C-alpha positions, 0 to 999 in steps of 0.5 A: 485477489491479492494482498495489495488489493485487500489492503486498498479495500480495507483502507477505503472501508476503514477510512472513508472520511479521512484520506490516507496519505497516498505516498504512504499507501503506495509504499505499502502497496508495493510492499504487499506486492513483494509479499505476494510474490514471495508467497507465489515463489516468484522471488526470494530474498537474499538479505534485503535483495529480491532475487527472481526465481521463476516467471509469474503465473498470475491472472492479476494485471497489477501483480503481473506488472510488478513481477515483470518489473523485478530486476533480474540482473545482479546485484539484485534490487534492494526492497527499499529501492523497489518500494520507492520505484514501484510505489510511485503513484501506485495507489492511484493505479489500484484505484483506477483498476478497481474502479474499472472492475466496478468495485469502486464507484463515484458518489456525490457527497451532497445534492448540491452541484459543488458538493464534489464526488468521492470514491466509495466501495461497492459490495462485491465478492472482493470486498467481502474477501478483504474484510474477512481477512481483516476480521480475522486479524490476518497478520500481514494485512494488519501490519500493512494497514497499521503502517498507513495508520489503520489499527488492528481491531483486536491488537492483543490477539493479532498473531505475529508474522513468522516468516523472516522474508515477510518481516524484512519487507514489513520493516522496509515498508515501515522505514520508508513511510517513516522517511516519507513523513520526515520529508513532509515535516522538513518541507512544512518547516521550510515552507513556514520559514519562507512564509515568515521571511515574506511576512517580515517575521 
């Protein structure tokens, strides 16, 4: 399992009735992939640029895709640019992958035919591992979850992230999510203004 998968599972477990913004989650998942690639020494950071160092050796399909997508020409890609490029629809990719692996299942909300389905986690070693990391207040996982609106369970005792490269990625994820929220707010204002024009306001 990877940090991105653990993040997706924690999100599903902690917010079963509230939809975390898919764009926010996709950006955070892309950041989690960078952090795992750093840990595996597949790449390093030169400032905020992702410098590949060796070919990946991972059994995880999506992390392997991420490693293959790393730009290998100078000037190397900035973390922020990676988040927007790799993050496009990434939450949907992780959902589909976990569903295919039998770790997510569709459950009907009610017995009525119009009740609709929702995705729910099934008990699995992957879920247990992710929730163990969460219960242990693992700082990287807690920081990524906080970015998508899931507060740590014991915020006062959560240790700080000590790795400078990981901190750089976390800051980039936070900034990208804030930028996405600003875009949402701007569109909401524009849509409201447009609706007022049609109403003659």
